[in-house]
N, C-alpha and C positions, 0 to 999 in steps of 0.2 A: 611535523609538529605533533604535540600531544599534551594532555593536561598537566603532566609533570613539569614541563617547561614553563607553562603559564603560572603554575603554582609557585615556582621559584621566583618569578618576577613580580607577581602580584597575588599573593595568597588570599587576600581578603575580597578580591573581585568575585562577583556573583557568577558562577558557572551556569546554574539554572535556578529557576524559581517555580515552585508549584503554584498554579494559578488560584485554586480555591483557598488553600490555607495560607498562602503568602510565604511559606517556608523557603528560605534562601539556602542553597548549598554553594559554598564558596569553592574556588579552585583549590585552595588548601585542603578543604574537607573532602572534595572529590578525589584529590590525589592520595590523601592518607587512606581513605576508605578503599579505594581500588588497589592500593599497595597491600593493605591487609588481606583483601580478598585474594589477590594473586599469591601471597604467602600461604594462605590457607589451602588453596588448590594445589600448590606445589607440595605442601606437606602431606596432602592426601595421595600423592604419587602421580598426579597428572603431569604429562609432558607435552612437548610440541605436537600439535595436531589432534590432541584429545578434545572431547566435547563436553560442554555443560548445557543443560536445558533450563530455560527460565519461563515460568508460567505465572505471570502476575499482571495485575492492573497497572495503570500509570501510577507510580509512587516514587518517593525520593530515592529508594535504594536501587531502582531499575538500572539507571545509567552507571551507577557505581559498580554494579555487578558486571555489566557489559564491559566496562573499562578494565576491571580486574582480569576478565578472561582475555580481552584483546591484548593487553600488555604482556600476558604470559604466553602468547602464541597459541591460544586455543580457538576452537570453533565455539560459538555461542548461538544456540538455537532458541530464538524467542517465539513462544507459542501463544496463539490467540487466547486471551483470557476468557473467551466465550465458549471454548470447546468443552465437550463432555469428557468424563474420565476415560472412556473407551478411545476417543479420538486422541487425547493426550498420551495415553499409553502407547498407541501406535507410533506417534512421532518420536517419543522418547526412545522406544525400542529401535526404530528405524535409523535414527541418527547415532545410536550407540552411546548415548550420554552416560557418563560415569557419575555425574552429580546432577541432581534435580533440585531446583530452588523455586519455591512458591511463596505465598504470603498468607497472612492471617485472614485477609479478605476472601481468599479462595479456599478456606478451610473445609467447606462442605465437599468440594470436588477432591481436595487433597486427601480427605478421609477415605473416599472411595478408591483412591489410587494406592492406598496402603498395601494392598495385596497384589498390586500390579507392578510393572516396571522392574522386572527381576534383575536387570543389569545395572540399574542406578543404585549402587550400593550406599551412596551418601545422599541423604535427603534433608534439606534445610528449609526453614520457614522464616521469613521476615515478619517481625512482630511476635506475638505470643504463640509459641509452637504447640501443636497438638501431638497426641500419641503417634509415634512412628516417625517424627521429625525432630531434628535438632534446631536450636535457635541459631539462625544465621548471625544475628547481632552478637550473641554470646561467643560464637565461634571465631569471628574476626577480631573481637575485642582482645583476645589472647594472643594475637599475632603481632609481629614487628610492623612498625609503620613505614619502614624504609622499603625501597624497591627491591624486588628479587634480583639476583645476580645476573640472570640470563633473560633479558626482556626481548621478546620477539613480536613481530606483527601477527596478530590473530585475524580472524575473519568471522563474520556472521555466516551461519548456515541456516537459511530460512526455508520455509515450506510454502509452496503455492497455496492459495486460499481455498482450493478444492471446489471452485465454482462449477467445474465440469467433471469432477470425479475425485478420486482420493488424492490428498495432497502429495506433492512431489518435493523432495528435498533438493535444493540447489547447492552444489558443493564446488567451491573453487580451491585451487591448491594453496596450501600453506607451506612456504619454502624456507622458513628460518631467517627471513630478512629482519634487520634490526628495527626496533620500535621507532615509528616515525617515518618509515619508508612510504613514499607515495605510490599508490597502486593504480589509480585511474589513469587512462591515457590522456585525459584532459582534466585540469583543475576546474571542475565544473562550478563549485561554489565560489571560488575566488575570481576566476577570469570571466565566467559567464554571468554570475549573479552578484558579483561585487561584494562578497562577504569578507569582512575584516574583523579585527579584534574589537572594533567599536560597534559591530552589528548586534541588534537585539531581535531575536527570532521568535515568532509565535508559533508554537507547535500544537495544533488543535486535535491531532489524531492519535490513535493508540501506538505506543512505542514498539509493540511487537511486530508491526507491519514494516516492510522494508524501507519505504520512502521516509517516514518520520524517524525511524531508527537511524538510518544512514545520514539524514540531514542533521539530526541532533549530534551524532558522533562527529560529523564534519564541522559543525559550528564549534564544538568543544576543541577540536584540533586547531581551529583558527584563533581560539581565545575569545570568542564572542559570548553572549549571554542568551540563554533560551528560556522562554516562558512556556511551561508545560501545562496544558489543560488536562485535568483528570478525565473530563468528558466534554465532548463538543456541545456547545449551546450557541445558537447564532448571535443572539444579542450579547452574551458574555464575551464572545470573540471580538466583537466590535469595541466593547468597553475596554478590553485588555489592550487592544491596539492603541487606544487613546491614552490609557493609564500609563503604560510603559513606553510609549512612543516607539512602538515596534517598527523596525526597518525592513524586516524580511518575514516571510510566512510561506507555508506550504499547505495546499488544500486539495480536496477532491471535488468534482463538479456538484455532487449532491449538497455539499456545504454551501456552494454559491447559490443553489436553488433555494435553500432554506433561508439564507440571508436576504435574498431578493424578495422573498415572500413575506418578510416582516412588514408590518405597516410602515408607510412612508415616514410618519412622524417618529417612529423608533429608529429607522435607518438614518434619519437626519440629525439625531441627537449627538452623534459621536464624531469627533475630529479624527480623520484618518490620513492627514497630510504627511505623517512621518513615514508611511509605507512606501518603500523604494522598489520593492521586488516581491510580488506575490506569485509563487510558483504553483502550478497545478498539473496533475497527471492522474494515473491509476485507471481512468475511464474516459472515453470520449466526452468532450464538453459540447453540449448543443450550441450551435452558432449564436442563436439569439440570447442564450444565457451569457455567453462570453461577451457579446456586444454590450449587453446591459451592465456587466461588471466593469468593462473598460469605460463606459459612459459615466459610471458612478465613481470608480477609484482612479480613473486616468490610465494612461498607457504604461502601467506597471506590471501587467500580467505577463508571465513567462510560462510557456507550456513545454513539456517534454514528453517523448514517447520512448519508453524503455521497459524492461522487465526486471524482476528480481534476478533473472539469469545473467543480466549484464552483458549480453552479446552484441549490443549496439545501442546507440543513443542519438535521438533526433531532438532538436530544440527549435523554438521560435519565440520571438519577442512580440510585443503588441503591435509595433509598427509594421513588421513583416506580415503579421497575421491579418491586419486590416486590409492589406493588398492581396492576401491569399486566405480568405475567410474559410475556416474549417480545417486548415492544415495544422499538422503537428510539427511541421518544420522539416529541415534537412539534416542529414546525418553529420554529427560531429566525429563519431568514430563508428566503424562498421560501414559497409557499403550496401545500400538498399537495392534489392532486386524484387520485382513483381513477377511471379511465376505461375503458370497454369498447372493443371494436374499432371501434365507430361514434362514439366520442368522447363517449358519454353518461356523466354522473356516476353513480357506483355508491353504493348505500346502505351504511351501516356494516356491517362484517363480510363484505363481498363482495370477494374478491381479484381484482384486475385490474391493468392497467398503472399504474405510479406516475408522475405528472407533477408538476413544480414550475412554478408561475406566479410572475411578478414577481421571479425570481431573477437573479443576475448573468449576463451574456451570455458565451457561449463559442462557439468554432468548432472543427471538426475540420480541421486544417491540410491544405490541398491535397485536400480531400475534400468538396466541396459536397453531394454526394448523401447522405453520412452525416450531414452537418450538417442537411440538410433533413429526413432521416428521423428525427432526434432531436426535431423540433418537430411540434406539431399546427397546425391552421389558426388557432389563437388565439395561437400563439407560445410555448406552454408546452413545456417540454423534459423528456425522460425519459432515464434511464440504462439503460433496458431491463429494469428490475426489476419484479416483481409483488408486490403486497401489498394490505393493507386497513387501514382506520382503524376504531377503535371509536367509540362515541358521544361520547367526550371528546376525540376528535381525535388519539389516540395511534396511531402507525403501526406495523404489523407486516409484516415481510418474509416472503414465501412462497418466492420463487425468482427466477431470471432467466427472462425469456420464452424465450430461446433454449435453455434447459435443460429446458423442459417436455416431458414424455412424453405422447403421445397413443396410448392403447392401447384399441382397440375403441371409439373415439370419446369416451373419457373422458380428461379432462385430469388428469395426475398430476404433482405437483411434487416433484422428488427431494430437496429440502432437508429436508422433513419426515422422509423415510426415513433420510437420512444422519444427521440429528440423533439419531434413535433408535439407529441401529447403532453410532455412535461411542461410545455409552455401554456397549456390550458389553465385558466385562472382557478379552476376548481380541483386541479390535480396536484398532489404533493409529490408522488412518485409513481412510476409505471414500469411494468415489464411486459414485453411483447414476446410471445412464444408460439410455436407451432403445436397444434393439438390434433389428435386423430380425426380424419375426415374420410368417409367411405368412398367419396367420389374423387377428391383431389389428393388424397394421401395425407395432407396436412392442411389445416385452416389456420388463419391468423387470429389469435386471441390477445386482447389487452387485459392485463391484470392490474387494476388501478388502486392506489392508496389515495382516497380523496382528502382534501384539506379538512373538510367537515364530514365526519363519518355518517352524520344524520342524513346527508344528501344521497348516500349510496342507494341505488335503486333504478327502476326502469327509466325514469325521466332523465337522470344523469347519463345512463347508458346511451339513450338515443341522442342526447346532446353531444356526447363524445364521438359516436359513430358519424353524426352529421358533420362535426368538425373535421373528422378524418376525410370524409368524402369531399369536403371543400378544398382540401390541400394535397391529397394523395391520389395517385391513380387507383382504379378500382381493385386491381390485384393486390395492392399493398394494404388496403383498408382492413382493419379488424372486422371480422364477421360477428364478434360478440365481445362483451366486456364482463369481467367478474371483478368484484370489489373485495379488498382485504384491508383490515385495520392497520397492518404494518407489513411491508414487504421484507423478505429475508435479505436485507442489505447489511453488510458488515460496516463497522465504523471506518474501515479502510476504503470505503466507496464501492467495493465490489458487490454486485448483485448475485445471489446464489440462485441462478436460473435453474440449475439442476433440481433443486428442491421444489421449485414451482412446476417444472415439466413432469416430474415424477408423479404429481397428483393427477395429471391428465392421462399419462401414458399407461400407468399401471403395468400390466403384463404385455403391453404391445411391444413387439420386436422392432426397435428402431435404432439407427446409428446415432441419433441425437442424444438420447439420455445417457 
């Protein structure tokens, strides 16, 4: 399925609604705009497997451009709207985009890019165009509104968020299949989450990130309606669920934390009974946070573990989670293996590197070394995460391998400590990192974003350390606490620990940074 089919049946139905402005884009409008975009790209000489790059905030044109590329058999690389000109230049060059599309809202960075991106010969801007850019709106207005003659299935080509190093482009093959061909081994949205053409989906996250992009594209394939938040706000999200009677949604754990830390009288203001399925992923969810969400919203939470790479997929519903607390589920495709450093299978309950066997193939674009490093000698692939399985095959995440702290020869996984500390009533967000220590090599440090920045100081530090000692073994307890007004966490839920660790390690030679 695809929007063209739904436009033919019900052109006036809302495909998506922009939350702040209330602007409605119908299926007829989405179909026409994406047809015009595909005609434009074909006219520019782009063919099957070529790439366009999109650097925009959430706006009404975003999904129209994605569908224009998708129905023409192109790769579309959606770039974080928070990146600098230098970072954008790297991605545009690495993915070999022939067309670069940005927006009036990003004009400052776009101006810096004017002398960069040598291979992006066509540069377009949604809204009022600045020097060096053509108007995207004007360019598509001159195009035919009918579909191109050769419609193929395109694909996103997204870049990892760079939390542990330079972003990696994840590329899957485009093979010339007709538009509407199903790619996933499992109809995840339909069979797993019950999405139909009657579904109303709340999208609170940036569209450039893989999960919200793919969920929105999938909802539009099914013929549902999505409500797109321009920027996440915890109370606004609750109000939108009530206003539009949203049936489905997709979140990251930090959004749960922010909603749970709203005053109880605010949380109780909104009716949420329409919510049938609230999906979350992107980062491990602290057990107590998830329990509180189930207590509040009911057993509608669904969690999955997967990566942009798409090499495997684990899922769990609320009922199974309540009997396997902390699990991210069992594999729906790809076979999970837990392997030590020598590639030996580990028994249940032993945390080591997580590998998927027999999953879809991916490559890191222009990076054969990273591609090779993600495989073992049997061809199984890893996302760099650590975890274990129980006797029933349920998977539990421990942390990322690159975040592990080695203190006095003992392996310490920060996620466990972060999950505890984020439940402290005075903490909004927290990162736990290893910092240089002359005796132990590394020492555990907590970097805390307090709810009230005025409370940051020695008294709160001692309170946090005492809280840690009450709940954790001595080796896991932070030795010190630093305070930050805002941690470098992206709207996609990923914490940029590399940026935090760089502050402490400086010139120290370490495998972690």
